[in-house]
C-alpha positions in Angstrom: 0.0 0.0 0.0 2.0 3.0 -1.2 1.1 6.4 0.0 2.6 9.8 0.4 3.8 10.7 3.9 2.2 13.5 6.0 4.6 12.7 8.9 8.2 13.7 8.9 10.4 10.6 8.3 12.8 9.5 11.0 16.0 7.7 10.0 17.9 6.5 13.1 21.3 4.7 13.2 21.8 2.6 16.3 25.5 1.9 16.5 25.1 -0.5 19.4 28.4 -1.5 21.1 30.4 -0.9 18.0 33.2 1.5 17.0 36.1 3.2 18.6 37.2 6.9 18.6 38.8 6.5 15.2 35.6 5.0 13.8 33.5 7.8 15.3 35.6 10.5 13.7 35.9 8.8 10.3 32.3 7.7 10.0 30.9 11.1 10.9 33.3 12.9 8.7 33.0 10.5 5.7 29.4 9.5 5.9 27.2 11.3 8.4 28.3 14.8 7.6 27.9 14.2 3.9 24.3 13.2 4.1 22.0 15.2 1.9 18.3 15.4 2.9 15.4 17.7 3.3 15.4 18.6 7.0 11.7 19.7 6.8 10.7 16.2 5.7 13.4 13.9 7.3 15.0 13.7 10.7 18.3 11.8 10.9 19.6 10.4 14.2 22.8 8.5 15.2 23.2 6.7 18.5 26.8 5.8 19.5 27.8 4.3 22.9 27.7 6.6 25.9 31.4 7.4 26.0 31.4 8.5 22.4 28.4 10.8 22.7 30.3 14.0 23.5 32.6 13.5 20.5 29.8 12.6 18.2 27.9 15.7 19.3 30.9 17.9 18.7 31.6 16.5 15.2 28.2 15.9 13.8 26.5 18.7 11.8 23.5 20.4 13.4 21.1 18.7 11.0 21.8 15.3 12.6 20.4 14.3 16.1 22.8 12.5 18.4 21.0 10.2 20.8 21.8 7.9 23.7 21.1 4.2 23.4 19.7 3.8 26.9 19.0 5.7 30.1 18.5 4.9 33.8 15.0 4.5 35.1 16.2 6.5 38.2 17.3 10.1 38.7 20.8 10.9 39.9 21.9 9.2 43.0 23.4 6.0 44.4 22.9 3.9 41.2 26.4 2.7 40.3 27.0 2.4 36.6 23.8 4.1 35.5 23.5 7.3 33.4 20.5 9.4 33.9 18.2 11.3 31.6 19.3 14.5 33.2 22.9 13.7 32.6 22.1 13.0 28.9 20.3 16.4 28.8 23.3 18.0 30.4 25.5 16.9 27.5 23.3 18.9 25.2 21.4 15.9 23.8 17.6 15.6 23.6 16.9 12.0 22.7 17.4 8.4 23.8 16.5 5.0 22.6 14.6 3.0 25.2 13.5 -0.6 25.4 15.6 -2.0 22.6 15.1 -5.7 22.2 18.7 -6.4 23.2 18.1 -4.6 26.5 14.9 -6.5 27.0 16.4 -9.9 26.2 20.1 -9.7 27.3 19.5 -7.5 30.3 16.0 -8.7 31.2 14.3 -5.3 31.1 10.6 -5.7 31.8 7.8 -3.8 30.2 7.4 -1.9 33.5 11.1 -0.9 33.7 11.0 0.3 30.1 7.9 2.4 30.9 9.7 3.8 33.9 12.6 4.9 31.6 10.2 6.6 29.2 8.6 8.5 32.1 12.0 9.5 33.5 13.2 10.7 30.1 10.1 12.9 29.8 10.7 14.4 33.3 13.9 15.8 31.8 12.3 16.8 28.5 14.0 14.1 26.4 12.5 12.6 23.3 12.4 8.8 23.2 12.6 6.1 20.5 10.5 3.4 22.1 11.3 -0.1 20.8 8.7 -2.8 20.7 8.5 -6.2 18.9 8.1 -9.9 19.1 10.3 -12.9 19.3 10.2 -15.6 16.5 8.2 -18.0 18.7 5.7 -15.2 19.4 5.2 -14.6 15.6 4.9 -18.4 14.9 2.3 -18.6 17.7 0.3 -15.7 16.2 1.1 -13.5 19.2 2.8 -10.6 17.5 0.1 -8.1 18.2 -0.4 -9.3 21.7 3.3 -8.7 22.5 3.3 -5.2 20.9 0.1 -4.3 22.8 1.5 -5.4 26.1 4.7 -3.4 25.6 2.8 -0.3 24.6 0.1 -0.7 27.3 2.9 -0.4 29.9 3.8 3.0 28.6 0.2 4.1 28.2 -0.3 3.5 31.9 2.3 6.2 32.6 0.3 9.0 31.0 3.2 10.2 28.9 3.4 12.8 26.2 3.2 10.8 22.9 4.3 13.8 20.9 7.8 13.3 22.3 7.9 9.6 21.4 8.8 7.7 18.2 7.8 4.0 18.2 10.2 1.6 16.6 8.7 -1.8 15.7 11.6 -4.3 15.7 10.7 -7.9 15.3 13.5 -9.7 17.2 13.7 -12.5 14.6 14.7 -9.9 12.0 17.4 -8.0 14.0 20.9 -8.8 12.9 19.8 -12.1 11.2 19.6 -10.9 7.6 15.9 -11.8 7.7 13.5 -8.9 7.3 9.8 -8.6 7.6 8.1 -8.2 4.2 6.7 -4.7 3.6 3.2 -6.1 4.1 4.1 -7.8 7.4 5.6 -4.7 8.8 2.7 -2.5 7.5 0.2 -4.8 9.2 1.9 -4.4 12.6 2.4 -0.6 12.2 -1.2 -0.2 11.3 -2.2 -2.2 14.4 -0.1 0.0 16.6 -1.5 3.2 15.1 -5.1 1.9 15.5 -4.3 0.9 19.1 -3.1 4.4 19.9 -6.1 5.9 18.1 -8.4 3.8 20.4 -6.6 4.9 23.5 -5.4 8.4 22.7 -7.5 9.6 19.8 -6.9 10.4 16.2 -4.8 13.5 16.8 -2.2 11.5 18.6 -2.3 8.5 16.4 -2.1 10.4 13.1 1.0 12.4 14.2 3.1 9.7 15.9 5.9 8.3 13.9 6.2 4.5 13.8 9.5 3.3 12.3 10.7 -0.1 11.3 13.9 -1.9 12.5 15.2 -5.3 11.6 17.9 -5.9 9.0 17.0 -2.7 7.1 19.6 -2.0 4.4 20.0 0.0 1.2 18.4 -2.9 -0.8 15.1 -3.3 1.0 14.5 0.2 2.4 12.9 1.5 -0.8 10.0 -1.0 -0.7 9.5 -0.6 3.0 9.3 3.2 3.0 6.4 3.0 0.6 4.1 1.5 3.2 1.4 3.8 4.5 2.3 3.5 8.2 6.1 3.1 8.0 7.6 6.5 8.8 11.2 5.6 8.7 13.8 3.2 10.2 15.9 2.3 13.1 19.0 0.8 11.5 21.6 -1.3 13.1 24.5 -2.8 11.1 23.9 -0.8 7.9 24.2 2.4 10.0 27.9 1.6 10.5 28.5 1.5 6.7 28.3 3.8 3.7 24.9 2.1 3.1 23.5 4.4 5.7 23.9 7.3 3.2 22.2 5.2 0.5 19.2 4.6 2.8 18.9 8.3 3.7 19.2 9.1 0.0 16.4 6.7 -1.0 14.1 8.1 1.6 14.9 11.7 0.6 14.2 10.9 -3.1 10.9 9.3 -2.0 9.6 12.3 -0.1 10.7 14.7 -2.9 9.0 12.6 -5.6 
Protein backbone atom coordinates (compact mmCIF):
# COMPACT_ATOMS: atom_id res chain seq x y z
CA UNK A 1 0.00 0.00 0.00
CA UNK A 2 1.98 2.99 -1.25
CA UNK A 3 1.05 6.43 -0.04
CA UNK A 4 2.63 9.82 0.37
CA UNK A 5 3.76 10.69 3.87
CA UNK A 6 2.24 13.45 5.98
CA UNK A 7 4.58 12.74 8.90
CA UNK A 8 8.23 13.74 8.94
CA UNK A 9 10.36 10.64 8.33
CA UNK A 10 12.76 9.47 11.04
CA UNK A 11 15.96 7.67 10.03
CA UNK A 12 17.92 6.48 13.05
CA UNK A 13 21.27 4.72 13.23
CA UNK A 14 21.79 2.55 16.31
CA UNK A 15 25.52 1.88 16.48
CA UNK A 16 25.09 -0.52 19.43
CA UNK A 17 28.39 -1.50 21.14
CA UNK A 18 30.43 -0.86 18.03
CA UNK A 19 33.19 1.50 17.03
CA UNK A 20 36.14 3.23 18.63
CA UNK A 21 37.22 6.86 18.60
CA UNK A 22 38.82 6.46 15.18
CA UNK A 23 35.59 5.03 13.77
CA UNK A 24 33.46 7.79 15.27
CA UNK A 25 35.64 10.48 13.71
CA UNK A 26 35.92 8.82 10.31
CA UNK A 27 32.30 7.70 10.00
CA UNK A 28 30.91 11.08 10.95
CA UNK A 29 33.34 12.87 8.66
CA UNK A 30 33.00 10.54 5.68
CA UNK A 31 29.36 9.46 5.88
CA UNK A 32 27.17 11.28 8.40
CA UNK A 33 28.26 14.83 7.65
CA UNK A 34 27.94 14.23 3.92
CA UNK A 35 24.29 13.18 4.10
CA UNK A 36 21.99 15.24 1.93
CA UNK A 37 18.33 15.36 2.90
CA UNK A 38 15.41 17.73 3.29
CA UNK A 39 15.38 18.65 6.97
CA UNK A 40 11.74 19.72 6.76
CA UNK A 41 10.74 16.21 5.69
CA UNK A 42 13.36 13.92 7.27
CA UNK A 43 15.02 13.72 10.68
CA UNK A 44 18.29 11.79 10.89
CA UNK A 45 19.63 10.41 14.17
CA UNK A 46 22.79 8.55 15.17
CA UNK A 47 23.25 6.74 18.47
CA UNK A 48 26.80 5.82 19.54
CA UNK A 49 27.80 4.31 22.89
CA UNK A 50 27.73 6.58 25.95
CA UNK A 51 31.43 7.44 26.04
CA UNK A 52 31.39 8.48 22.38
CA UNK A 53 28.39 10.79 22.71
CA UNK A 54 30.33 14.01 23.46
CA UNK A 55 32.64 13.49 20.50
CA UNK A 56 29.76 12.64 18.18
CA UNK A 57 27.86 15.72 19.34
CA UNK A 58 30.94 17.87 18.71
CA UNK A 59 31.63 16.48 15.23
CA UNK A 60 28.17 15.91 13.76
CA UNK A 61 26.50 18.70 11.81
CA UNK A 62 23.52 20.36 13.43
CA UNK A 63 21.08 18.69 11.04
CA UNK A 64 21.79 15.29 12.65
CA UNK A 65 20.41 14.34 16.07
CA UNK A 66 22.81 12.53 18.41
CA UNK A 67 20.98 10.22 20.82
CA UNK A 68 21.80 7.90 23.70
CA UNK A 69 21.12 4.17 23.40
CA UNK A 70 19.72 3.76 26.89
CA UNK A 71 19.03 5.67 30.11
CA UNK A 72 18.54 4.87 33.77
CA UNK A 73 15.00 4.53 35.14
CA UNK A 74 16.22 6.51 38.16
CA UNK A 75 17.26 10.13 38.74
CA UNK A 76 20.80 10.89 39.86
CA UNK A 77 21.89 9.19 43.05
CA UNK A 78 23.42 5.97 44.38
CA UNK A 79 22.93 3.88 41.23
CA UNK A 80 26.41 2.70 40.28
CA UNK A 81 26.96 2.38 36.55
CA UNK A 82 23.77 4.15 35.54
CA UNK A 83 23.52 7.26 33.36
CA UNK A 84 20.48 9.41 33.93
CA UNK A 85 18.20 11.27 31.56
CA UNK A 86 19.28 14.49 33.24
CA UNK A 87 22.94 13.73 32.55
CA UNK A 88 22.14 13.04 28.90
CA UNK A 89 20.34 16.37 28.75
CA UNK A 90 23.34 18.03 30.41
CA UNK A 91 25.49 16.87 27.47
CA UNK A 92 23.26 18.92 25.21
CA UNK A 93 21.39 15.89 23.85
CA UNK A 94 17.64 15.62 23.56
CA UNK A 95 16.88 11.99 22.73
CA UNK A 96 17.44 8.39 23.84
CA UNK A 97 16.51 4.96 22.58
CA UNK A 98 14.55 3.03 25.23
CA UNK A 99 13.50 -0.60 25.43
CA UNK A 100 15.58 -2.00 22.59
CA UNK A 101 15.06 -5.73 22.21
CA UNK A 102 18.68 -6.38 23.18
CA UNK A 103 18.05 -4.56 26.45
CA UNK A 104 14.85 -6.53 27.01
CA UNK A 105 16.41 -9.91 26.17
CA UNK A 106 20.06 -9.71 27.30
CA UNK A 107 19.50 -7.50 30.33
CA UNK A 108 16.00 -8.72 31.23
CA UNK A 109 14.34 -5.32 31.11
CA UNK A 110 10.64 -5.72 31.83
CA UNK A 111 7.82 -3.77 30.21
CA UNK A 112 7.38 -1.90 33.49
CA UNK A 113 11.06 -0.93 33.68
CA UNK A 114 11.01 0.30 30.09
CA UNK A 115 7.93 2.39 30.88
CA UNK A 116 9.74 3.83 33.92
CA UNK A 117 12.59 4.88 31.62
CA UNK A 118 10.20 6.61 29.24
CA UNK A 119 8.63 8.48 32.13
CA UNK A 120 12.04 9.46 33.54
CA UNK A 121 13.16 10.69 30.11
CA UNK A 122 10.09 12.88 29.83
CA UNK A 123 10.68 14.41 33.27
CA UNK A 124 13.90 15.78 31.79
CA UNK A 125 12.31 16.80 28.51
CA UNK A 126 14.01 14.12 26.42
CA UNK A 127 12.46 12.60 23.34
CA UNK A 128 12.36 8.81 23.22
CA UNK A 129 12.60 6.14 20.54
CA UNK A 130 10.51 3.38 22.15
CA UNK A 131 11.27 -0.08 20.79
CA UNK A 132 8.67 -2.85 20.70
CA UNK A 133 8.53 -6.18 18.91
CA UNK A 134 8.07 -9.92 19.14
CA UNK A 135 10.34 -12.95 19.27
CA UNK A 136 10.23 -15.61 16.54
CA UNK A 137 8.22 -17.97 18.75
CA UNK A 138 5.67 -15.21 19.35
CA UNK A 139 5.22 -14.65 15.64
CA UNK A 140 4.93 -18.36 14.94
CA UNK A 141 2.31 -18.61 17.68
CA UNK A 142 0.35 -15.71 16.23
CA UNK A 143 1.09 -13.46 19.22
CA UNK A 144 2.83 -10.57 17.45
CA UNK A 145 0.07 -8.08 18.15
CA UNK A 146 -0.39 -9.32 21.73
CA UNK A 147 3.29 -8.65 22.48
CA UNK A 148 3.29 -5.19 20.92
CA UNK A 149 0.06 -4.30 22.75
CA UNK A 150 1.49 -5.45 26.10
CA UNK A 151 4.68 -3.44 25.64
CA UNK A 152 2.82 -0.27 24.59
CA UNK A 153 0.15 -0.68 27.28
CA UNK A 154 2.86 -0.45 29.94
CA UNK A 155 3.80 3.01 28.62
CA UNK A 156 0.19 4.09 28.18
CA UNK A 157 -0.29 3.52 31.90
CA UNK A 158 2.34 6.22 32.63
CA UNK A 159 0.25 8.97 30.99
CA UNK A 160 3.19 10.18 28.90
CA UNK A 161 3.37 12.81 26.16
CA UNK A 162 3.23 10.81 22.94
CA UNK A 163 4.28 13.82 20.85
CA UNK A 164 7.79 13.25 22.25
CA UNK A 165 7.88 9.55 21.38
CA UNK A 166 8.84 7.72 18.19
CA UNK A 167 7.82 4.05 18.21
CA UNK A 168 10.22 1.58 16.60
CA UNK A 169 8.71 -1.77 15.67
CA UNK A 170 11.58 -4.26 15.70
CA UNK A 171 10.71 -7.95 15.33
CA UNK A 172 13.48 -9.72 17.23
CA UNK A 173 13.73 -12.47 14.64
CA UNK A 174 14.75 -9.89 12.04
CA UNK A 175 17.42 -8.04 14.04
CA UNK A 176 20.92 -8.84 12.86
CA UNK A 177 19.77 -12.06 11.24
CA UNK A 178 19.59 -10.94 7.64
CA UNK A 179 15.88 -11.77 7.72
CA UNK A 180 13.50 -8.89 7.26
CA UNK A 181 9.75 -8.60 7.60
CA UNK A 182 8.10 -8.15 4.24
CA UNK A 183 6.71 -4.68 3.64
CA UNK A 184 3.24 -6.14 4.06
CA UNK A 185 4.11 -7.85 7.37
CA UNK A 186 5.64 -4.67 8.75
CA UNK A 187 2.73 -2.53 7.54
CA UNK A 188 0.23 -4.83 9.24
CA UNK A 189 1.90 -4.36 12.64
CA UNK A 190 2.45 -0.63 12.17
CA UNK A 191 -1.22 -0.19 11.29
CA UNK A 192 -2.20 -2.22 14.37
CA UNK A 193 -0.06 -0.01 16.61
CA UNK A 194 -1.51 3.17 15.11
CA UNK A 195 -5.07 1.86 15.51
CA UNK A 196 -4.30 0.92 19.11
CA UNK A 197 -3.09 4.44 19.87
CA UNK A 198 -6.13 5.88 18.12
CA UNK A 199 -8.39 3.82 20.36
CA UNK A 200 -6.55 4.89 23.51
CA UNK A 201 -5.39 8.44 22.73
CA UNK A 202 -7.51 9.64 19.82
CA UNK A 203 -6.91 10.42 16.16
CA UNK A 204 -4.85 13.55 16.75
CA UNK A 205 -2.18 11.54 18.57
CA UNK A 206 -2.29 8.45 16.37
CA UNK A 207 -2.09 10.40 13.12
CA UNK A 208 0.97 12.38 14.21
CA UNK A 209 3.09 9.74 15.94
CA UNK A 210 5.91 8.30 13.87
CA UNK A 211 6.19 4.52 13.77
CA UNK A 212 9.46 3.34 12.29
CA UNK A 213 10.68 -0.14 11.35
CA UNK A 214 13.88 -1.87 12.46
CA UNK A 215 15.18 -5.30 11.58
CA UNK A 216 17.93 -5.88 9.01
CA UNK A 217 17.05 -2.70 7.11
CA UNK A 218 19.58 -1.99 4.38
CA UNK A 219 20.00 -0.04 1.17
CA UNK A 220 18.39 -2.86 -0.83
CA UNK A 221 15.10 -3.29 1.03
CA UNK A 222 14.46 0.21 2.38
CA UNK A 223 12.87 1.46 -0.83
CA UNK A 224 9.97 -0.98 -0.71
CA UNK A 225 9.49 -0.64 3.04
CA UNK A 226 9.25 3.16 3.04
CA UNK A 227 6.38 3.04 0.55
CA UNK A 228 4.09 1.49 3.15
CA UNK A 229 1.39 3.79 4.53
CA UNK A 230 2.30 3.49 8.22
CA UNK A 231 6.08 3.08 8.00
CA UNK A 232 7.56 6.47 8.85
CA UNK A 233 11.25 5.60 8.70
CA UNK A 234 13.76 3.18 10.15
CA UNK A 235 15.90 2.32 13.15
CA UNK A 236 18.96 0.85 11.49
CA UNK A 237 21.61 -1.34 13.09
CA UNK A 238 24.46 -2.84 11.07
CA UNK A 239 23.89 -0.77 7.95
CA UNK A 240 24.21 2.45 9.96
CA UNK A 241 27.89 1.61 10.49
CA UNK A 242 28.53 1.52 6.75
CA UNK A 243 28.28 3.83 3.74
CA UNK A 244 24.95 2.07 3.11
CA UNK A 245 23.47 4.44 5.71
CA UNK A 246 23.90 7.29 3.23
CA UNK A 247 22.17 5.23 0.55
CA UNK A 248 19.19 4.62 2.85
CA UNK A 249 18.88 8.32 3.65
CA UNK A 250 19.18 9.15 -0.04
CA UNK A 251 16.45 6.65 -0.96
CA UNK A 252 14.10 8.12 1.64
CA UNK A 253 14.93 11.66 0.56
CA UNK A 254 14.16 10.85 -3.06
CA UNK A 255 10.89 9.28 -1.95
CA UNK A 256 9.65 12.34 -0.06
CA UNK A 257 10.72 14.66 -2.89
CA UNK A 258 8.98 12.64 -5.63
